[in-house]
VOGU-3710 file (C-alpha; in Angstrom, 3 decimals, decimal comma):
1> mflwsireel> -9,214/2,001/-9,971  -10,739/0,958/-13,029  -7,727/2,587/-15,534  -5,901/1,684/-13,289  -6,483/-2,207/-13,176  -6,954/-2,470/-17,124  -4,004/-0,530/-18,045  -2,277/-3,772/-19,260  -4,831/-4,951/-21,468  -5,750/-1,444/-22,760
11> fsrsfqdeli> -2,177/-0,582/-23,891  -1,425/-4,166/-25,759  1,871/-4,430/-27,563  0,021/-3,490/-31,090  -1,664/-0,573/-29,640  1,354/1,005/-27,786  3,118/0,768/-31,007  0,250/2,564/-33,254  0,867/5,085/-30,412  4,340/5,537/-30,571
21> aaydprgqdp> 4,094/5,748/-34,283  1,991/8,578/-34,222  3,676/10,733/-31,532  6,327/13,021/-32,380  7,870/14,484/-29,178  9,749/16,924/-30,650  13,580/16,763/-29,497  12,713/16,813/-25,897  12,867/13,688/-23,484  9,666/11,815/-24,849
31> cppamlamvn> 6,993/10,786/-22,288  5,651/7,030/-22,960  2,793/7,986/-25,130  0,750/5,142/-23,544  0,908/7,579/-20,154  -0,066/10,671/-22,538  -3,019/8,593/-23,801  -4,047/7,592/-20,074  -4,020/11,327/-19,318  -6,238/11,958/-21,873
41> llqrytgvsd> -8,523/9,478/-20,486  -8,592/11,041/-17,043  -8,702/14,412/-18,322  -11,701/13,677/-20,620  -13,494/11,865/-17,603  -12,660/14,649/-14,902  -13,063/17,321/-17,394  -10,032/19,273/-16,512  -7,937/21,608/-18,623  -4,668/20,577/-19,986
51> aaavdeaend> -2,811/22,606/-16,970  -5,013/21,475/-14,532  -4,074/17,829/-15,821  -0,607/18,311/-15,461  -0,863/19,931/-12,066  -3,233/16,540/-11,183  -0,499/14,632/-12,421  2,158/16,021/-10,526  -0,087/16,303/-7,219  -2,853/13,884/-6,954
61> qrwrlvlgtl> -2,055/10,587/-5,521  -4,767/8,882/-7,862  -4,105/10,133/-10,835  -0,053/9,083/-10,032  -1,333/5,809/-9,230  -2,960/5,527/-12,523  0,264/7,007/-14,694  2,565/4,761/-12,512  4,487/7,845/-11,537  4,094/7,455/-7,509
71> gkkdapfgqg> 7,290/8,278/-5,822  8,331/10,687/-8,525  8,843/14,256/-7,451  7,599/16,380/-10,956  4,984/16,016/-13,393  5,754/13,583/-15,732  4,957/15,542/-18,913  4,119/19,108/-19,627  1,155/21,127/-20,826  3,022/21,488/-24,482
81> slvrfrarai> 3,651/17,643/-24,744  -0,214/16,638/-23,916  -1,203/18,887/-26,525  0,985/18,101/-29,494  0,258/14,409/-28,175  -3,445/14,747/-28,662  -3,314/16,595/-32,091  -1,657/13,649/-33,124  -3,696/11,150/-31,797  -6,166/12,871/-33,056
91> ehdldkklvd> -4,794/12,960/-36,657  -4,517/9,082/-36,459  -7,872/8,638/-34,972  -6,459/7,055/-31,800  -8,203/9,495/-29,579  -11,557/7,529/-30,695  -9,945/4,071/-30,680  -8,643/4,730/-27,124  -11,964/5,687/-25,841  -13,611/2,700/-27,729
101> rtvalakdtk> -11,029/0,198/-26,214  -11,672/1,527/-22,638  -15,419/1,290/-23,140  -14,871/-2,335/-24,893  -12,686/-3,184/-21,276  -15,179/-1,788/-19,155  -17,911/-3,963/-20,860  -15,778/-6,915/-21,214  -14,624/-6,944/-17,578  -17,769/-5,435/-15,715
111> kfdwrklrva> -15,178/-3,611/-13,468  -16,861/-0,285/-14,526  -20,555/0,620/-15,873  -19,569/1,394/-19,337  -22,650/3,247/-19,770  -21,459/5,693/-17,452  -18,054/5,655/-19,048  -19,488/6,272/-22,141  -21,660/9,495/-21,288  -18,534/10,541/-19,848
121> fdssplegag> -16,248/10,295/-22,409  -18,976/11,173/-25,167  -20,004/14,287/-23,097  -16,381/16,076/-23,191  -14,486/16,373/-26,248  -10,835/15,875/-26,708  -11,016/17,475/-29,712  -8,686/21,081/-30,285  -9,891/23,995/-28,787  -12,057/22,256/-26,654
131> rvedtwnlig> -9,079/21,840/-24,579  -7,701/25,075/-24,710  -8,183/27,555/-21,871  -10,498/30,666/-22,522  -9,981/34,185/-20,904  -11,690/33,745/-18,331  -10,194/30,468/-17,262  -6,806/31,883/-17,328  -7,889/34,912/-15,424  -9,461/32,614/-12,746
141> ramakvvnav> -6,252/30,632/-12,518  -4,191/33,725/-12,043  -6,582/34,972/-9,599  -6,448/31,725/-7,587  -2,484/32,061/-7,702  -2,945/35,328/-6,104  -5,089/34,362/-3,408  -2,764/31,649/-2,673  0,329/33,941/-2,313  -2,159/36,433/-0,257
151> ak> -2,905/33,460/2,157  0,772/32,609/2,762
//
């Protein structure tokens, strides 16, 4: 609820302009950069992989509320878009700025314990290989799909 309540303040027009300038959608229908930035925050706070973030954005009503996609059928972005956006944000130091702005808003509004937020964000880096699934995670996801198929 904290992220939902601070969306407007977090993504001021000037910050959205910075995100847009750094974003490179590569020809596909662009997803709003502020939404991808919010996904990065949710992902960092919950510690999920890129693939899981796409799944959460498509299926978890809490994520959909924060992202403003309630009532839409499909995930609003793909895993590749998320990876490319994060790489561009890191390249322009917007990942650090996003985290700092979020923690500052938590501190100013007192709507969330900024110390817990800082610990959660600092303990799960967004950078590069830290978000790429390793072989064991890929095997685990494949096994979960097999078990689901067998159960059905």
